[in-house]
C-alpha positions, -999 to +999 in steps of 0.1 A: +279+473-668+286+496-696+303+527-703+285+559-696+292+591-697+304+608-662+297+644-673+279+666-698+243+664-705+241+629-711+259+622-678+249+590-660+224+596-630+247+579-606+272+605-617+248+636-616+242+624-579+275+623-570+282+656-582+254+675-572+264+672-533+276+711-528+300+701-501+320+679-523+320+701-550+302+699-584+333+699-609+333+677-636+349+642-628+385+648-648+396+615-638+380+580-636+396+573-604+379+596-584+363+585-549+332+593-533+322+583-496+285+582-493+269+576-456+244+549-445+215+578-454+228+583-489+245+615-486+277+621-505+299+635-477+334+635-494+352+636-523+387+625-533+403+630-566+415+603-586+454+609-578+444+605-540+453+571-525+421+552-513+437+549-474+432+586-475+394+579-467+403+557-436+395+579-410+367+593-426+349+558-434+359+547-395+341+581-383+309+569-406+306+532-391+316+542-358+282+567-365+263+537-377+269+517-344 
């Protein structure tokens, strides 16, 4: 619950992990509202840029919930 770096050499490990998946792109986070969808196995499956609305992940979230069945 503290301020952390999200880019660069001092980036927090959580942000390094989220950006490490080639499928979602490894670009720096330019806006603090980027969203990452992580499946039940801990794999990042999608990244949505900050300007997009959370509801744009609805279909992907529902599909992952069905897989979890």
